[in-house]
Each structure stands twice: as C-alpha cells, then as structure tokens.
C-alpha positions in Angstrom: 234.8 188.9 75.9 232.2 187.7 73.3 229.7 190.4 72.4 226.8 189.9 70.2 224.8 193.0 69.1 221.6 193.4 67.5 218.8 195.9 66.8 216.3 196.3 69.5 212.7 197.0 68.2 212.0 200.4 69.9 208.5 200.8 68.9 207.0 198.0 70.9 206.1 199.0 74.3 205.4 196.7 77.2 204.0 198.7 80.3 205.9 198.3 83.7 202.6 197.1 85.2 202.0 194.1 82.8 205.7 193.0 83.3 205.4 193.3 86.9 202.2 191.0 86.6 203.8 188.6 84.3 206.8 188.1 86.8 204.7 187.5 89.8 204.1 184.1 88.4 207.6 183.4 88.7 208.4 182.0 92.3 211.7 183.1 93.6 213.7 182.1 96.7 213.8 184.9 99.2 217.4 186.2 100.1 218.9 189.3 102.0 221.6 191.1 100.5 224.0 192.7 102.7 226.8 195.3 102.3 229.3 197.5 104.3 231.3 197.1 107.1 231.0 198.3 110.9 227.9 200.6 111.3 228.2 201.5 107.6 225.9 198.6 106.7 222.8 198.3 104.9 220.9 195.3 103.1 217.7 194.6 101.0 215.3 191.6 100.4 215.7 190.1 97.1 214.5 187.2 94.9 216.9 187.7 92.1 219.9 185.6 93.0 221.0 183.2 90.6 224.1 180.7 90.2 226.1 181.7 87.5 229.2 179.2 87.7 230.1 176.1 89.9 233.8 176.3 88.9 234.6 178.7 90.1 231.8 179.3 92.5 230.0 182.6 91.4 226.6 184.2 91.6 224.7 186.8 89.9 222.1 189.3 92.0 220.4 192.1 90.5 220.1 195.3 92.5 218.5 198.5 91.8 221.0 201.3 91.5 219.0 203.6 93.9 219.2 201.1 96.4 221.0 202.0 99.6 222.9 198.7 99.2 224.4 199.6 95.7 226.9 202.2 96.7 228.3 200.1 99.5 228.6 197.0 97.1 230.5 199.2 94.7 232.7 200.7 97.5 233.6 197.8 99.3 233.7 195.4 96.7 232.0 192.7 98.4 228.2 191.6 99.6 226.9 188.8 101.4 223.8 186.6 99.9 221.6 185.3 103.1 219.1 182.7 101.9 216.2 182.8 104.2 214.2 180.1 105.9 210.5 180.1 106.1 210.7 181.1 109.7 212.5 184.2 109.0 209.8 186.1 107.3 210.4 189.1 110.0 213.9 189.4 108.4 212.6 189.6 104.8 210.1 191.9 105.8 212.5 194.3 107.7 214.9 194.3 105.0 212.1 195.0 102.2 211.5 198.1 104.3 208.5 197.1 106.5 208.5 199.4 109.8 210.4 202.2 108.2 214.0 200.8 109.3 217.0 201.7 107.3 220.7 201.0 107.3 222.2 199.2 110.2 218.9 199.3 112.3 217.4 196.6 109.7 220.0 194.0 111.4 218.6 194.2 114.9 216.5 191.5 116.3 218.6 188.7 114.5 222.0 187.3 114.8 224.9 188.4 112.4 228.4 187.7 112.0 231.1 189.0 109.4 231.9 187.0 106.5 235.6 186.9 105.5 235.3 189.8 103.3 233.3 191.9 105.6 229.7 191.7 104.9 227.2 190.8 107.5 226.0 187.1 107.2 222.6 185.8 109.1 223.3 183.3 111.8 220.7 180.4 111.2 220.1 181.1 107.5 219.4 178.1 104.9 222.7 179.5 103.6 225.0 182.5 103.8 227.4 183.2 101.0 230.3 185.8 101.3 230.7 187.2 97.8 233.4 189.2 96.3 232.6 191.5 93.3 233.8 190.3 90.0 232.0 192.7 87.8 229.3 195.1 88.1 226.9 195.7 84.4 224.7 198.6 84.8 221.7 198.5 82.8 218.4 200.7 83.0 217.3 201.1 86.7 219.4 197.9 87.9 223.0 196.5 87.9 223.6 192.7 87.4 226.6 192.1 90.2 228.7 189.1 89.7 230.3 187.8 92.8 232.7 185.3 93.4 231.8 183.2 96.6 234.6 183.3 99.2 232.6 181.5 102.1 229.5 179.6 102.7 228.1 178.8 105.7 225.1 176.3 105.6 222.1 175.2 108.2 220.5 171.8 108.5 216.8 173.7 108.2 214.9 172.3 105.2 211.8 174.8 104.9 212.8 177.8 102.6 211.0 181.1 102.1 209.8 182.1 98.7 207.9 184.8 97.0 205.1 184.2 94.6 202.1 186.1 93.2 202.7 189.0 95.5 203.3 187.1 98.6 205.6 185.3 101.0 205.1 181.4 100.9 207.0 178.4 102.9 208.4 175.6 100.9 208.8 172.7 103.2 210.9 169.9 101.4 209.6 166.9 103.5 205.6 168.4 103.4 205.8 169.6 99.8 207.5 166.6 98.4 204.6 164.2 99.9 202.0 166.6 98.6 203.5 166.4 95.3 203.8 162.9 95.3 199.8 162.5 96.0 199.1 164.6 93.0 201.8 163.8 90.8 201.7 161.7 87.2 200.0 158.6 87.7 202.4 155.3 87.6 201.8 152.7 85.1 199.1 150.5 86.3 197.6 152.8 88.5 194.5 155.2 87.9 194.9 158.9 88.5 192.5 160.3 91.6 
C-alpha cells in the first residue's frame, strides 16, 4: 500500500459551522444506506456515496461512527445503497430520523427485499446496490467504507432526489435538460437571450 504522509498545520482552525455552510453548496444525490439481517436492520439517509472503481465495481460511503448502521455494517460485512427517486422523499425523511422512527421501523411504508449478501434493498429505487465491505478506514467522527458491489438492481425511472442548500430537490433528466438548453452557452451565430 502506498502511503503519503505530511505534516498537517494544526494552528489553523476552521469552524464546523463554516465548513457545514460551505458544503451546503455541493449538490449530492440522496441515498439510503441499509445494513443488517432479519429484524436486526437499520438504515440512514446519506449524500456521501461515491463511485470508486469500475473494475471491479466498487464504491465508497462515509458513515458516522455513532450511527446505528455502523456497527451492523462492521458486524455483517455488507450494506445496501439505495439511490432514491424524486418521489421517494418520504423514505429519505424517514431514514433521516423525521418522525422518530428507528431500526426496523424505518422500513415500514416501502417495499424491500434482501440483497444477495443480506441487506434490505428498496424496490423501485433508481438503483439498489448490494455491497460487501472490502475495507473500513476510521477517521475522526466518520468511517470511509469501501464496498465491492455484488448485485445491482435498476429501475427505468429518471427523476432523482438530490440535496442542495439544506433542502431536498428533484432532478428530472428530461425537464432539467430542456431548461438547461434554454439558458446554455449560445451557439455560434445565435445571440444570448
């Protein structure tokens, strides 16, 4: 393993509030991470899923080490990534803790089926990926979980749920592409509006 070390300037302090405010400008796709088996299941809403490698198919998710999902991910060595559609806002809010539901109770109101490694996958999600843990890197309050994708389920829906500037927003490929075309860089020979 290649490791690069360097001295970190410890005398520079960036406040958590300033950092959180800056990161609100980064739009993130909304997913629900699921973990566990049987009734010993839980999940959480995240915007921290990132593709890592295509060969082999691998992704990264950042998980708070105090989250109820983290010990189940470590214990079972697997997790689900459920990429939400724009009409699955209720799922995002339920797994973000709205309504006070915890554990297996968060799964009520939606259809789920077990992935091949065990975690629940959301029926009708834009994409549902069953992942086997390859490595967990614990840093500060969070852990970077690297997962090898073992199963993929996709739907034909096109409108995604995103999070930007502190709120959920719908991203619809057809509608948003048309809007962007209207205000995009002018084509040679045409003037901008």
